[in-house]
Wavefront OBJ file of the C-alpha trace (Angstrom):
o trace
v 85.841 131.729 95.457
v 83.014 132.926 97.682
v 81.841 136.723 97.412
v 82.929 137.328 101.146
v 86.533 136.241 100.176
v 86.558 138.564 97.221
v 85.444 141.469 99.286
v 88.226 140.548 101.800
v 90.902 140.801 98.853
v 89.437 143.984 97.909
v 89.370 145.447 101.465
v 93.074 144.348 101.681
v 93.616 146.063 98.457
v 94.969 142.846 96.499
v 94.921 142.870 92.790
v 93.990 139.241 92.910
v 90.369 140.624 93.665
v 89.954 141.841 90.208
v 90.844 138.452 88.590
v 88.793 136.326 90.966
v 85.711 138.927 90.207
v 86.427 138.638 86.553
v 86.570 134.893 86.742
v 83.291 134.605 88.635
v 81.183 137.461 87.093
v 83.060 138.329 83.715
v 80.742 136.188 81.354
v 77.453 137.447 83.005
v 78.599 141.113 82.905
v 79.582 140.766 79.341
v 76.216 139.431 78.340
v 74.485 142.047 80.220
v 76.482 144.804 78.375
v 76.085 143.147 74.928
v 72.283 143.496 75.349
v 72.683 147.257 75.181
v 75.872 147.839 73.191
v 78.069 146.287 70.682
v 80.581 143.472 71.611
v 83.350 145.702 71.647
v 81.787 148.425 73.801
v 80.669 145.578 76.188
v 83.968 144.519 76.638
v 85.200 148.120 77.454
v 82.266 148.412 79.753
v 83.170 145.123 81.687
v 86.857 146.383 82.132
v 85.625 149.796 83.298
v 83.337 147.874 85.741
v 86.589 146.236 87.424
v 87.900 149.693 87.810
v 84.724 151.079 89.339
v 84.515 148.180 91.704
v 88.344 148.682 92.718
v 87.656 152.233 93.281
v 84.437 152.144 95.256
v 84.618 148.979 97.291
v 86.891 149.949 100.123
v 84.615 152.725 101.397
v 81.615 150.468 100.426
v 80.821 146.942 101.567
v 78.226 145.505 99.138
v 76.345 142.720 100.540
v 75.327 140.955 97.338
v 78.621 141.431 95.239
v 76.918 140.082 91.971
v 74.158 142.964 92.239
v 76.678 145.488 93.069
v 78.866 144.862 89.877
v 75.940 144.188 87.578
v 74.640 147.600 88.704
v 77.974 149.130 87.597
v 78.252 147.308 84.374
v 74.513 148.156 83.444
v 74.947 151.869 84.300
v 78.231 151.994 82.150
v 76.548 150.190 79.295
v 73.588 152.601 79.429
v 75.778 155.452 79.401
v 77.683 154.106 76.287
v 74.372 153.243 74.721
v 73.340 157.104 74.985
v 76.518 158.393 73.938
v 76.400 156.156 70.783
v 72.886 156.814 69.836
v 72.898 160.708 70.531
v 72.393 163.050 67.615
v 75.707 164.390 66.575
l 1 2 3 4 5 6 7 8 9 10 11 12 13 14 15 16 17 18 19 20 21 22 23 24 25 26 27 28 29 30 31 32 33 34 35 36 37 38 39 40 41 42 43 44 45 46 47 48 49 50 51 52 53 54 55 56 57 58 59 60 61 62 63 64 65 66 67 68 69 70 71 72 73 74 75 76 77 78 79 80 81 82 83 84 85 86 87 88
């Protein structure tokens, strides 16, 4: 499915948008997050990415959707990395 069709699903608030986004970019985002955190944390970051996209896309209309979701995942993984490596 093309990015424009996925964006249309998001704008119509259809839950199918999440599954299509996961199908298209899930593996890439998981690999991106695994470079910074453990596999378990990466999986959680990817799931949080879907929520972040769901909550932010109706007001926003990202032109390169891939870049938009990669940025969300990278920011979540970075935050998790800093949380995990902070001195307690």
